[in-house]
C-alpha positions as a Python dict, from the first residue, in 0.01 Angstrom:
ca = {
    (1, 'M'): (0, 0, 0),
    (2, 'K'): (-163, -134, 350),
    (3, 'P'): (-2, -456, 462),
    (4, 'I'): (-202, -725, 437),
    (5, 'R'): (-151, -962, 758),
    (6, 'G'): (-346, -875, 1012),
    (7, 'A'): (-585, -707, 794),
    (8, 'R'): (-1002, -713, 806),
    (9, 'A'): (-1114, -776, 504),
    (10, 'L'): (-1433, -843, 307),
    (11, 'D'): (-1445, -1024, -14),
    (12, 'L'): (-1726, -1007, -208),
    (13, 'G'): (-1950, -1225, -467),
    (14, 'T'): (-1716, -1461, -328),
    (15, 'G'): (-1809, -1778, -472),
    (16, 'P'): (-1579, -2089, -288),
    (17, 'G'): (-1408, -1867, -148),
    (18, 'Q'): (-1089, -1844, -377),
    (19, 'V'): (-984, -1486, -297),
    (20, 'A'): (-1080, -1483, 63),
    (21, 'L'): (-885, -1793, 153),
    (22, 'A'): (-539, -1669, -9),
    (23, 'L'): (-655, -1330, 184),
    (24, 'A'): (-605, -1534, 466),
    (25, 'Q'): (-300, -1783, 422),
    (26, 'R'): (-143, -1438, 408),
    (27, 'G'): (-269, -1300, 727),
    (28, 'A'): (-610, -1127, 651),
    (29, 'T'): (-939, -1215, 875),
    (30, 'V'): (-1148, -1245, 611),
    (31, 'V'): (-1566, -1249, 555),
    (32, 'G'): (-1659, -1368, 193),
    (33, 'L'): (-2001, -1307, 70),
    (34, 'D'): (-2199, -1482, -193),
    (35, 'I'): (-2569, -1517, -265),
    (36, 'S'): (-2534, -1845, -373),
    (37, 'E'): (-2561, -2115, -141),
    (38, 'N'): (-2384, -2343, -275),
    (39, 'Q'): (-2116, -2100, -326),
    (40, 'I'): (-2070, -2094, 32),
    (41, 'A'): (-2069, -2425, 126),
    (42, 'A'): (-1837, -2426, -97),
    (43, 'A'): (-1613, -2219, 66),
    (44, 'R'): (-1684, -2330, 401),
    (45, 'D'): (-1549, -2737, 291),
    (46, 'L'): (-1282, -2518, 118),
    (47, 'A'): (-1151, -2355, 400),
    (48, 'R'): (-1168, -2641, 664),
    (49, 'E'): (-947, -2811, 402),
    (50, 'R'): (-752, -2590, 419),
    (51, 'G'): (-697, -2525, 790),
    (52, 'L'): (-821, -2156, 745),
    (53, 'A'): (-1135, -2155, 844),
    (54, 'A'): (-1080, -1984, 1185),
    (55, 'A'): (-932, -1682, 951),
    (56, 'C'): (-1268, -1677, 730),
    (57, 'R'): (-1594, -1641, 757),
    (58, 'F'): (-1872, -1746, 473),
    (59, 'D'): (-2198, -1586, 461),
    (60, 'V'): (-2501, -1573, 239),
    (61, 'A'): (-2529, -1231, 162),
    (62, 'R'): (-2513, -961, -114),
    (63, 'A'): (-2265, -749, -205),
    (64, 'E'): (-2514, -427, -184),
    (65, 'E'): (-2628, -531, 177),
    (66, 'T'): (-2389, -666, 340),
    (67, 'G'): (-2507, -647, 680),
    (68, 'L'): (-2186, -565, 815),
    (69, 'P'): (-2069, -233, 1094),
    (70, 'D'): (-2007, 90, 951),
    (71, 'A'): (-1623, 112, 931),
    (72, 'S'): (-1558, -209, 1053),
    (73, 'I'): (-1332, -316, 714),
    (74, 'E'): (-966, -243, 581),
    (75, 'L'): (-990, -434, 285),
    (76, 'V'): (-1273, -439, 46),
    (77, 'T'): (-1237, -710, -341),
    (78, 'A'): (-1409, -837, -550),
    (79, 'G'): (-1263, -1072, -813),
    (80, 'T'): (-1457, -1130, -1155),
    (81, 'C'): (-1719, -1044, -1027),
    (82, 'W'): (-1831, -662, -1037),
    (83, 'H'): (-2047, -661, -1318),
    (84, 'W'): (-2309, -865, -1135),
    (85, 'F'): (-2398, -546, -879),
    (86, 'D'): (-2615, -298, -914),
    (87, 'H'): (-2255, -52, -916),
    (88, 'E'): (-2408, 227, -713),
    (89, 'R'): (-2561, 55, -467),
    (90, 'A'): (-2228, -190, -415),
    (91, 'L'): (-1990, 180, -408),
    (92, 'A'): (-2242, 286, -177),
    (93, 'E'): (-2217, -33, 97),
    (94, 'V'): (-1884, -35, 4),
    (95, 'A'): (-1781, 325, 122),
    (96, 'R'): (-2019, 245, 464),
    (97, 'V'): (-1820, -64, 552),
    (98, 'L'): (-1437, 77, 511),
    (99, 'V'): (-1234, 261, 707),
    (100, 'P'): (-1129, 591, 643),
    (101, 'G'): (-811, 494, 438),
    (102, 'G'): (-908, 140, 357),
    (103, 'L'): (-918, -12, -1),
    (104, 'L'): (-1101, -127, -262),
    (105, 'V'): (-1011, -325, -492),
    (106, 'L'): (-1153, -495, -831),
    (107, 'A'): (-986, -730, -1015),
    (108, 'N'): (-1052, -945, -1291),
    (109, 'Y'): (-906, -1252, -1477),
    (110, 'T'): (-988, -1325, -1845),
    (111, 'Y'): (-886, -1582, -2059),
    (112, 'L'): (-792, -1430, -2356),
    (113, 'P'): (-922, -1569, -2718),
    (114, 'Q'): (-669, -1288, -2865),
    (115, 'R'): (-369, -1526, -2815),
    (116, 'S'): (-454, -1888, -2833),
    (117, 'Q'): (-602, -2110, -3080),
    (118, 'L'): (-737, -2357, -2788),
    (119, 'V'): (-953, -2026, -2618),
    (120, 'R'): (-1067, -1964, -2977),
    (121, 'D'): (-1204, -2346, -3044),
    (122, 'S'): (-1327, -2359, -2692),
    (123, 'E'): (-1563, -2026, -2741),
    (124, 'A'): (-1643, -2194, -3093),
    (125, 'L'): (-1822, -2473, -2855),
    (126, 'V'): (-1947, -2226, -2645),
    (127, 'L'): (-2106, -2060, -2914),
    (128, 'K'): (-2242, -2403, -3046),
    (129, 'W'): (-2415, -2483, -2756),
    (130, 'N'): (-2522, -2079, -2650),
    (131, 'P'): (-2517, -1930, -3019),
    (132, 'V'): (-2640, -1655, -2836),
    (133, 'W'): (-2386, -1581, -2632),
    (134, 'K'): (-2241, -1191, -2686),
    (135, 'L'): (-1895, -1233, -2511),
    (136, 'A'): (-1729, -1391, -2724),
    (137, 'N'): (-1328, -1302, -2830),
    (138, 'F'): (-1362, -1014, -2476),
    (139, 'N'): (-1014, -884, -2427),
    (140, 'G'): (-1009, -845, -2058),
    (141, 'L'): (-992, -475, -2018),
    (142, 'L'): (-1258, -335, -1854),
    (143, 'P'): (-1217, 80, -1855),
    (144, 'W'): (-1536, 142, -1753),
    (145, 'L'): (-1465, 57, -1368),
    (146, 'V'): (-1269, 381, -1306),
    (147, 'D'): (-1561, 587, -1418),
    (148, 'H'): (-1816, 379, -1216),
    (149, 'I'): (-1570, 429, -877),
    (150, 'N'): (-1575, 801, -1035),
    (151, 'V'): (-1898, 856, -966),
    (152, 'N'): (-1878, 835, -569),
    (153, 'P'): (-1672, 1051, -366),
    (154, 'A'): (-1639, 908, -74),
    (155, 'I'): (-1414, 642, -303),
    (156, 'R'): (-1123, 784, -445),
    (157, 'L'): (-935, 589, -754),
    (158, 'R'): (-533, 510, -664),
    (159, 'E'): (-473, 316, -966),
    (160, 'Q'): (-539, 118, -1245),
    (161, 'F'): (-295, -148, -1409),
    (162, 'C'): (-280, -471, -1585),
    (163, 'F'): (-48, -723, -1720),
    (164, 'D'): (-65, -1071, -1888),
    (165, 'H'): (15, -1407, -1821),
    (166, 'A'): (27, -1811, -1935),
    (167, 'Q'): (-166, -2012, -1693),
    (168, 'A'): (-76, -2389, -1687),
    (169, 'M'): (-352, -2616, -1663),
    (170, 'T'): (-471, -2960, -1693),
    (171, 'H'): (-772, -3044, -1895),
    (172, 'A'): (-1014, -3082, -1662),
    (173, 'G'): (-906, -2756, -1517),
    (174, 'W'): (-1003, -2607, -1835),
    (175, 'R'): (-1302, -2771, -1875),
    (176, 'G'): (-1356, -2616, -1517),
    (177, 'R'): (-1334, -2259, -1578),
    (178, 'L'): (-1535, -2300, -1901),
    (179, 'R'): (-1813, -2451, -1698),
    (180, 'T'): (-1836, -2107, -1515),
    (181, 'C'): (-1865, -1880, -1839),
    (182, 'N'): (-2112, -1635, -1873),
    (183, 'G'): (-2217, -1855, -2173),
    (184, 'V'): (-2160, -2190, -1990),
    (185, 'G'): (-2296, -2284, -1658),
    (186, 'S'): (-2388, -1903, -1514),
    (187, 'G'): (-2656, -1918, -1691),
    (188, 'G'): (-2610, -1949, -2058),
    (189, 'M'): (-2728, -2317, -2027),
    (190, 'D'): (-2916, -2538, -1855),
    (191, 'E'): (-2757, -2873, -1693),
    (192, 'A'): (-2848, -3082, -2019),
    (193, 'T'): (-2696, -2859, -2260),
    (194, 'V'): (-2414, -2777, -2019),
    (195, 'E'): (-2355, -3164, -2002),
    (196, 'K'): (-2265, -3166, -2427),
    (197, 'F'): (-2099, -2859, -2427),
    (198, 'D'): (-1876, -3057, -2182),
    (199, 'A'): (-1862, -3377, -2393),
    (200, 'D'): (-1748, -3170, -2684),
    (201, 'L'): (-1456, -2976, -2488),
    (202, 'A'): (-1302, -3267, -2376),
    (203, 'A'): (-1274, -3477, -2707),
    (204, 'L'): (-1170, -3129, -2818),
    (205, 'L'): (-907, -3140, -2580),
    (206, 'A'): (-812, -3533, -2611),
    (207, 'E'): (-791, -3478, -3061),
    (208, 'R'): (-593, -3170, -3100),
    (209, 'Y'): (-432, -3054, -2710),
    (210, 'P'): (-191, -3262, -2498),
    (211, 'E'): (-133, -3164, -2121),
    (212, 'P'): (-8, -2916, -1977),
    (213, 'L'): (-211, -2666, -2153),
    (214, 'S'): (-121, -2282, -2133),
    (215, 'I'): (-368, -2077, -2112),
    (216, 'P'): (-331, -1723, -2174),
    (217, 'H'): (-479, -1447, -1920),
    (218, 'R'): (-515, -1078, -1876),
    (219, 'V'): (-556, -913, -1538),
    (220, 'F'): (-741, -607, -1510),
    (221, 'C'): (-740, -384, -1150),
    (222, 'V'): (-854, -50, -1018),
    (223, 'V'): (-770, 22, -701),
    (224, 'A'): (-950, 301, -442),
    (225, 'E'): (-975, 417, -115),
    (226, 'R'): (-1200, 517, 133),
    (227, 'A'): (-1234, 932, 194),
    (228, 'S'): (-1128, 1041, 473),
}
């Protein structure tokens, strides 16, 4: 693996910039892209608050059309967002902007209902307010990512791995996490329904689950390399 310090990095689907800011804290110079103006504004605010504005640039742009020069990036990351992209076009764009030998890291971070009654109860509330939601009980494994990498000869698979860990969270943190669920705030419910769901979740937590919460998560990661 190449060192992060001094690397030129691109974070796709950056959202509020959590991955991009973590890379900047480790010494990378980072461009973070997202199609949401609100998310980009939040990322810029966080960068200023953490004293990282000089190391990060956040722009509104698509993963499929970054607007960056050819062979200008040494590391591309996408955290829990690749499924939103046009895979073939996004991979072609990654191949274009990466230097030979540059790395693409696709990582998904998923809470595990199979290992937590709290997560199961929370997903039951999602289904109460959004009964057509289809992604309950997901196990966090995404083997199809490997197949998508393998369709582009300019990108070759380096490795794939996964591991589990328990994440300590507050009630507020878990409620915020659930608001980003694709069955809730990411297009799953309208704003009024999100508020009703959140009130139900707050009541559930207050009644049954004292802080700190321990939420089991799974990290699934695919690492690929730009061919020379």
